[in-house]
Short mmCIF file of the C-alpha atoms (twelve columns), coordinates in Angstrom:
data_MODEL
# 
_entry.id   MODEL 
# 
loop_
_atom_site.group_PDB 
_atom_site.id 
_atom_site.type_symbol 
_atom_site.label_atom_id 
_atom_site.label_alt_id 
_atom_site.label_comp_id 
_atom_site.label_asym_id 
_atom_site.label_seq_id 
_atom_site.Cartn_x 
_atom_site.Cartn_y 
_atom_site.Cartn_z 
_atom_site.pdbx_PDB_model_num 
ATOM 1  C CA . MET A 1  0.000  0.000  0.000   1 
ATOM 2  C CA . GLU A 2  1.318  3.456  -0.917  1 
ATOM 3  C CA . LYS A 3  1.724  6.141  1.687   1 
ATOM 4  C CA . GLN A 4  -1.052 8.662  1.184   1 
ATOM 5  C CA . ASN A 5  0.282  11.402 3.477   1 
ATOM 6  C CA . GLN A 6  3.894  11.513 2.357   1 
ATOM 7  C CA . GLU A 7  5.415  14.862 3.304   1 
ATOM 8  C CA . LEU A 8  5.966  16.987 0.209   1 
ATOM 9  C CA . LYS A 9  9.531  18.252 0.054   1 
ATOM 10 C CA . ILE A 10 10.443 21.413 -1.819  1 
ATOM 11 C CA . CYS A 11 13.904 21.893 -3.304  1 
ATOM 12 C CA . GLN A 12 15.595 24.586 -1.244  1 
ATOM 13 C CA . SER A 13 17.406 25.880 -4.331  1 
ATOM 14 C CA . CYS A 14 14.826 26.016 -7.171  1 
ATOM 15 C CA . GLY A 15 11.517 25.519 -5.320  1 
ATOM 16 C CA . MET A 16 10.486 22.397 -7.243  1 
ATOM 17 C CA . PRO A 17 8.201  19.958 -5.374  1 
ATOM 18 C CA . MET A 18 10.157 16.698 -5.070  1 
ATOM 19 C CA . GLN A 19 9.335  13.057 -4.737  1 
ATOM 20 C CA . GLU A 20 11.922 10.736 -3.211  1 
ATOM 21 C CA . ASP A 21 13.353 9.704  -6.598  1 
ATOM 22 C CA . GLN A 22 14.075 13.382 -7.357  1 
ATOM 23 C CA . TYR A 23 16.246 14.069 -4.275  1 
ATOM 24 C CA . GLY A 24 19.789 15.282 -4.842  1 
ATOM 25 C CA . THR A 25 22.753 13.125 -3.879  1 
ATOM 26 C CA . GLU A 26 25.791 13.424 -1.647  1 
ATOM 27 C CA . LYS A 27 29.335 12.362 -2.640  1 
ATOM 28 C CA . ASP A 28 28.705 8.887  -1.205  1 
ATOM 29 C CA . GLY A 29 25.503 8.517  -3.241  1 
ATOM 30 C CA . SER A 30 23.153 8.981  -0.303  1 
ATOM 31 C CA . SER A 31 20.060 11.149 -0.712  1 
ATOM 32 C CA . ASN A 32 19.936 14.832 0.103   1 
ATOM 33 C CA . GLU A 33 16.337 15.772 0.900   1 
ATOM 34 C CA . LEU A 34 16.986 19.540 0.838   1 
ATOM 35 C CA . TYR A 35 17.805 19.820 -2.852  1 
ATOM 36 C CA . CYS A 36 16.545 18.190 -6.057  1 
ATOM 37 C CA . CYS A 37 18.634 16.063 -8.407  1 
ATOM 38 C CA . TYR A 38 18.651 18.907 -10.959 1 
ATOM 39 C CA . CYS A 39 20.265 21.344 -8.495  1 
ATOM 40 C CA . TYR A 40 22.488 19.076 -6.376  1 
ATOM 41 C CA . LYS A 41 24.503 15.996 -7.458  1 
ATOM 42 C CA . GLY A 42 27.468 14.251 -5.909  1 
ATOM 43 C CA . GLY A 43 27.604 16.632 -2.956  1 
ATOM 44 C CA . ALA A 44 27.736 19.862 -4.968  1 
ATOM 45 C CA . PHE A 45 25.419 22.291 -6.702  1 
ATOM 46 C CA . VAL A 46 25.090 21.543 -10.419 1 
ATOM 47 C CA . GLN A 47 24.872 25.199 -11.408 1 
ATOM 48 C CA . ASP A 48 27.377 27.652 -9.991  1 
ATOM 49 C CA . CYS A 49 25.071 30.664 -9.994  1 
ATOM 50 C CA . ASP A 50 23.725 33.396 -7.795  1 
ATOM 51 C CA . MET A 51 20.026 33.802 -7.024  1 
ATOM 52 C CA . GLU A 52 19.435 35.996 -10.082 1 
ATOM 53 C CA . GLY A 53 20.973 33.315 -12.290 1 
ATOM 54 C CA . MET A 54 18.568 30.767 -10.822 1 
ATOM 55 C CA . VAL A 55 15.661 33.186 -11.410 1 
ATOM 56 C CA . GLU A 56 16.668 33.460 -15.086 1 
ATOM 57 C CA . PHE A 57 16.979 29.678 -15.381 1 
ATOM 58 C CA . CYS A 58 13.659 28.850 -13.671 1 
ATOM 59 C CA . ALA A 59 11.410 31.596 -15.093 1 
ATOM 60 C CA . PRO A 60 10.673 29.805 -18.410 1 
ATOM 61 C CA . PHE A 61 9.517  26.724 -16.457 1 
ATOM 62 C CA . GLU A 62 7.063  28.894 -14.498 1 
ATOM 63 C CA . VAL A 63 5.516  30.146 -17.756 1 
ATOM 64 C CA . GLU A 64 5.552  26.679 -19.318 1 
ATOM 65 C CA . GLY A 65 3.835  25.222 -16.254 1 
ATOM 66 C CA . GLY A 66 1.149  27.913 -16.262 1 
ATOM 67 C CA . ARG A 67 2.198  29.435 -12.930 1 
ATOM 68 C CA . ALA A 68 3.013  32.766 -14.635 1 
ATOM 69 C CA . ARG A 69 1.759  34.382 -17.833 1 
ATOM 70 C CA . THR A 70 4.974  36.128 -18.864 1 
ATOM 71 C CA . LEU A 71 8.695  35.770 -18.197 1 
ATOM 72 C CA . GLU A 72 8.701  39.095 -16.332 1 
ATOM 73 C CA . GLU A 73 5.819  37.975 -14.109 1 
ATOM 74 C CA . ALA A 74 7.655  34.723 -13.419 1 
ATOM 75 C CA . LYS A 75 10.906 36.510 -12.575 1 
ATOM 76 C CA . GLU A 76 9.136  38.920 -10.253 1 
ATOM 77 C CA . GLY A 77 7.492  36.042 -8.390  1 
ATOM 78 C CA . LEU A 78 10.698 34.025 -8.142  1 
ATOM 79 C CA . ARG A 79 12.641 37.044 -6.823  1 
ATOM 80 C CA . LYS A 80 10.146 37.198 -3.952  1 
ATOM 81 C CA . TYR A 81 9.996  33.426 -3.370  1 
ATOM 82 C CA . PHE A 82 13.640 32.375 -3.614  1 
ATOM 83 C CA . PRO A 83 14.845 34.355 -0.545  1 
ATOM 84 C CA . THR A 84 12.611 32.056 1.563   1 
ATOM 85 C CA . LEU A 85 14.578 28.974 0.419   1 
ATOM 86 C CA . GLU A 86 17.627 27.706 2.361   1 
ATOM 87 C CA . ARG A 87 20.165 28.208 -0.431  1 
ATOM 88 C CA . TRP A 88 19.260 31.883 -0.914  1 
ATOM 89 C CA . LYS A 89 18.565 33.010 2.654   1 
ATOM 90 C CA . ALA A 90 20.748 36.002 3.494   1 
# 
Protein backbone atom coordinates (compact mmCIF):
# COMPACT_ATOMS: atom_id res chain seq x y z
CA MET A 1 0.00 0.00 0.00
CA GLU A 2 1.32 3.46 -0.92
CA LYS A 3 1.72 6.14 1.69
CA GLN A 4 -1.05 8.66 1.18
CA ASN A 5 0.28 11.40 3.48
CA GLN A 6 3.89 11.51 2.36
CA GLU A 7 5.42 14.86 3.30
CA LEU A 8 5.97 16.99 0.21
CA LYS A 9 9.53 18.25 0.05
CA ILE A 10 10.44 21.41 -1.82
CA CYS A 11 13.90 21.89 -3.30
CA GLN A 12 15.60 24.59 -1.24
CA SER A 13 17.41 25.88 -4.33
CA CYS A 14 14.83 26.02 -7.17
CA GLY A 15 11.52 25.52 -5.32
CA MET A 16 10.49 22.40 -7.24
CA PRO A 17 8.20 19.96 -5.37
CA MET A 18 10.16 16.70 -5.07
CA GLN A 19 9.34 13.06 -4.74
CA GLU A 20 11.92 10.74 -3.21
CA ASP A 21 13.35 9.70 -6.60
CA GLN A 22 14.07 13.38 -7.36
CA TYR A 23 16.25 14.07 -4.27
CA GLY A 24 19.79 15.28 -4.84
CA THR A 25 22.75 13.12 -3.88
CA GLU A 26 25.79 13.42 -1.65
CA LYS A 27 29.33 12.36 -2.64
CA ASP A 28 28.70 8.89 -1.20
CA GLY A 29 25.50 8.52 -3.24
CA SER A 30 23.15 8.98 -0.30
CA SER A 31 20.06 11.15 -0.71
CA ASN A 32 19.94 14.83 0.10
CA GLU A 33 16.34 15.77 0.90
CA LEU A 34 16.99 19.54 0.84
CA TYR A 35 17.80 19.82 -2.85
CA CYS A 36 16.55 18.19 -6.06
CA CYS A 37 18.63 16.06 -8.41
CA TYR A 38 18.65 18.91 -10.96
CA CYS A 39 20.26 21.34 -8.50
CA TYR A 40 22.49 19.08 -6.38
CA LYS A 41 24.50 16.00 -7.46
CA GLY A 42 27.47 14.25 -5.91
CA GLY A 43 27.60 16.63 -2.96
CA ALA A 44 27.74 19.86 -4.97
CA PHE A 45 25.42 22.29 -6.70
CA VAL A 46 25.09 21.54 -10.42
CA GLN A 47 24.87 25.20 -11.41
CA ASP A 48 27.38 27.65 -9.99
CA CYS A 49 25.07 30.66 -9.99
CA ASP A 50 23.72 33.40 -7.80
CA MET A 51 20.03 33.80 -7.02
CA GLU A 52 19.43 36.00 -10.08
CA GLY A 53 20.97 33.32 -12.29
CA MET A 54 18.57 30.77 -10.82
CA VAL A 55 15.66 33.19 -11.41
CA GLU A 56 16.67 33.46 -15.09
CA PHE A 57 16.98 29.68 -15.38
CA CYS A 58 13.66 28.85 -13.67
CA ALA A 59 11.41 31.60 -15.09
CA PRO A 60 10.67 29.81 -18.41
CA PHE A 61 9.52 26.72 -16.46
CA GLU A 62 7.06 28.89 -14.50
CA VAL A 63 5.52 30.15 -17.76
CA GLU A 64 5.55 26.68 -19.32
CA GLY A 65 3.84 25.22 -16.25
CA GLY A 66 1.15 27.91 -16.26
CA ARG A 67 2.20 29.44 -12.93
CA ALA A 68 3.01 32.77 -14.63
CA ARG A 69 1.76 34.38 -17.83
CA THR A 70 4.97 36.13 -18.86
CA LEU A 71 8.69 35.77 -18.20
CA GLU A 72 8.70 39.10 -16.33
CA GLU A 73 5.82 37.97 -14.11
CA ALA A 74 7.66 34.72 -13.42
CA LYS A 75 10.91 36.51 -12.58
CA GLU A 76 9.14 38.92 -10.25
CA GLY A 77 7.49 36.04 -8.39
CA LEU A 78 10.70 34.02 -8.14
CA ARG A 79 12.64 37.04 -6.82
CA LYS A 80 10.15 37.20 -3.95
CA TYR A 81 10.00 33.43 -3.37
CA PHE A 82 13.64 32.37 -3.61
CA PRO A 83 14.84 34.35 -0.54
CA THR A 84 12.61 32.06 1.56
CA LEU A 85 14.58 28.97 0.42
CA GLU A 86 17.63 27.71 2.36
CA ARG A 87 20.17 28.21 -0.43
CA TRP A 88 19.26 31.88 -0.91
CA LYS A 89 18.57 33.01 2.65
CA ALA A 90 20.75 36.00 3.49
